C-alpha positions, -999 to +999 in steps of 0.1 A: -152-158-038-150-146-002-119-139+022-123-165+053-121-132+080-130-159+104-093-176+095-079-146+102-091-140+133-085-173+149-049-172+142-045-137+156-061-151+185-041-182+187-008-156+185-021-136+213-028-166+236+007-175+229+018-143+239-004-141+272-022-111+260-054-109+274-067-081+252-059-066+222-073-035+203-065-030+168-074+007+157-055+010+119-081+010+096-063-010+073-060-039+100-096-037+112-107-042+077-083-071+073-101-090+101-136-079+099-142-068+060-154-032+073-136-007+053-137+028+068-119+059+078-132+071+112-109+102+107-108+118+141-135+097+155-131+060+176-128+029+158-116-001+171-119-042+168-113-054+208-099-091+208-109-101+243-091-134+250-103-138+285-140-144+271-132-151+236-153-124+221-148-099+194-161-066+194-160-038+172-162+000+182-172+021+156-185+058+154-226+058+155-231+073+119-211+043+105-235+016+126-253+004+096-224+001+070-203-021+098-234-043+102-235-048+069-199-052+060-184-071+091-177-104+100-179-094+137-212-087+149-212-079+181-210-039+172-209-009+200-216+023+183-201+055+199-216+091+192-200+118+190-210+130+228-196+099+242-164+089+256-149+059+240-126+048+267-155+051+290-172+027+267-137+005+259-142+003+300-179-002+303-171-036+280-140-051+291-138-039+331-108-027+341-089-058+355-065-061+321-030-066+333-019-075+292-029-052+265-021-055+231-021-025+208-003-016+174+021+009+187+028+024+153-010+035+153-017+045+190-010+080+196-001+096+229-034+111+234-049+077+231-024+061+251-035+086+281-069+076+278-063+040+277-036+043+306-062+060+328-091+037+316-070+006+323-044+019+352-030-017+357-024-024+322+010-031+309+009-023+271+025-049+245+030-042+207+012-066+185+020-050+152+046-077+143+019-106+147-003-085+125+023-075+098+035-112+096-001-124+086-006-098+061+027-102+044+015-136+025-014-129+003-034-156-008-048-163-043-081-152-036-063-117-024-042-119-055-076-116-075-083-084-063-051-068-066-051-079-102-088-064-103-070-033-094-040-034-115-062-041-147-088-008-139-051+011-136-038-003-169-071+008-185-069+043-172-034+049-182-042+033-216-067+059-224-056+088-201-021+093-224-046+096-254-052+132-238-019+144-233-008+175-248+016+203-250-001+231-233-021+209-207-009+215-169+004+185-147-030+193-127-053+194-156-039+156-163-038+147-129-081+155-128-084+135-161-069+104-148-089+107-116-120+110-133-111+078-156-102+058-122-143+060-113-152+056-148-134+023-148-151+014-116-129+021-090-134+035-057-106+061-060-070+066-061-052+043-037-025+076-031-023+112-045-018+108-083+016+114-091+020+135-127+054+149-131+067+167-165+099+177-173+128+186-152+100+181-121+101+141-130+134+141-113+116+142-079+105+108-068+076+118-051+069+155-065+037+169-067+018+179-097+013+216-101+008+244-130+035+234-150+027+231-187+038+201-206+059+209-232+077+190-263+107+172-251+094+166-218+095+132-197+062+127-181+063+105-151+029+089-144+027+071-108-005+062-096-030+035-084-067+024-074-083+012-045-113-011-050-145-017-033-130-052-021-104-032-005-076-039-024-051-014-044-026-009-071+004+009-080+021+014-113+044+036-130+056+043-163+072+070-179+066+090-215+080+116-234+064+142-252+068+150-286+103+141-292+131+123-270+170+131-269+196+107-272+204+111-234+164+107-226+164+076-249+197+061-230+183+068-193+151+052-203+170+022-216+190+020-182+159+016-164+141-005-184+171-032-182+172-025-144+133-031-140+138-063-161+166-073-140+152-069-108+121-089-120+144-118-136+159-121-102+126-127-081+122-161-066+116-175-033+147-190-012+168-161-015+173-126+008+150-100-005+178-076-011+188-095-038+163-080-059+172-045-049+209-050-057+205-067-087+183-039-099+204-013-087+238-029-104+225-023-136+221+019-129+254+018-111+274-002-137+262+023-163+274+054-144+241+065-128+241+046-094+242+086-078+209+088-092+189+061-075+188+067-044+157+050-027+147+013-024+138-007-054+102-017-041+074-023-013+047-044-004+012-041-011-023-053-009-048-037+015-025-005+015-004+006-011+026+003+012+030-025+034+054-049+041+078-061+031+105-033+023+126-043-009+162-029+000+196-035-002+201-045+034+166-067+038+179-099+048+149-117+050+141-147+030+118-144+000+090-171-001+059-179-018+028-154-011+050-122-012+033-092-031+056-063-042+066-038-065+102-035-086+104+004-093+139+014-101+146+049-109+170+074-123+164+111-110+187+139-120+184+170-105+170+199-127+171+176-163+143+150-153+140+113-143+124+077-155+109+053-132+095+021-143+072+003-116+054-032-118+038-059-093+055-088-086+040-120-069+059-149-058+037-180-066+033-214-049+063-226-067+087-198-057+087-184-094+076-145-101+044-135-115+042-104-128+007-087-123+013-055-146+014-060-183+011-022-197+038-020-222+074-007-210+089+005-243+098+038-247+066+054-258+064+091-276+032+111-268 
């Protein structure tokens, strides 16, 4: 099974031609990977995929130390290495000439620093944002892509199943995080797809809190939000919440409301309705039970090559859901100084406009 990178490049090329964009430079590593198959984070060094519609030529500019990896992985075989002492913008100008009028860039990714150097190298160019074309292309996931995401989901669920067996009072959040991230590698992942979130007790009220030295105690909430990236370039994201030791009636009540909200959100997923429907349906459950003030973030986000992609599933998004969309449904209740619960699943809208849930880790309350 292979991803058709050539087809992706051709589609983008056609969109750029429609907009009369002569040259486009793609610098976001996830987008470079999406179009070429070369997955790399250049850090402070320059990396870009350049489409020259005047010559129908694709060029991949990479740090010199990544040249060999790029040659092996990239569908684009015209590779220009840039060593640390070279000026990448001089190399760009050398390859492209400076007679460019309409230059496409991802406005979200290009820094003021890069813009200044581009303007100096290509003084007559007008810059156009090509982000929307790329987002549109990446929005719909093919069955081939879904297979990779499912692989990443399967790995993180194995990690979670094995990891929770190690939970015991006296362990710190950071110690448990280290256990989980070791298991990710053991089960075949490249690594975490984002910083693993392990929050216990009252800290579970922080939707994106950071694991620290807090010690697990009996009666704690234990919120685990994590995912993995796999070598094929796709990732997963799952959240489950547990109770350590013994659960109170209030903890059970909150958990059951979030579970009902999660299920209602998933049950509402279908093609042909606005994306906001899924958020509102899940939110209404929590609101009707009197906890509406404690759920103050969107119900979900897209994922694929990156852990946060389009679409954003929030209560004002009028975009119509359609086949190929892949996103999370992750309602939560977060009560300051008390704790919180989040349950997160991955949902795909299939060819028939129906929901397919990729995550299968049990959701009934587990006491550890």
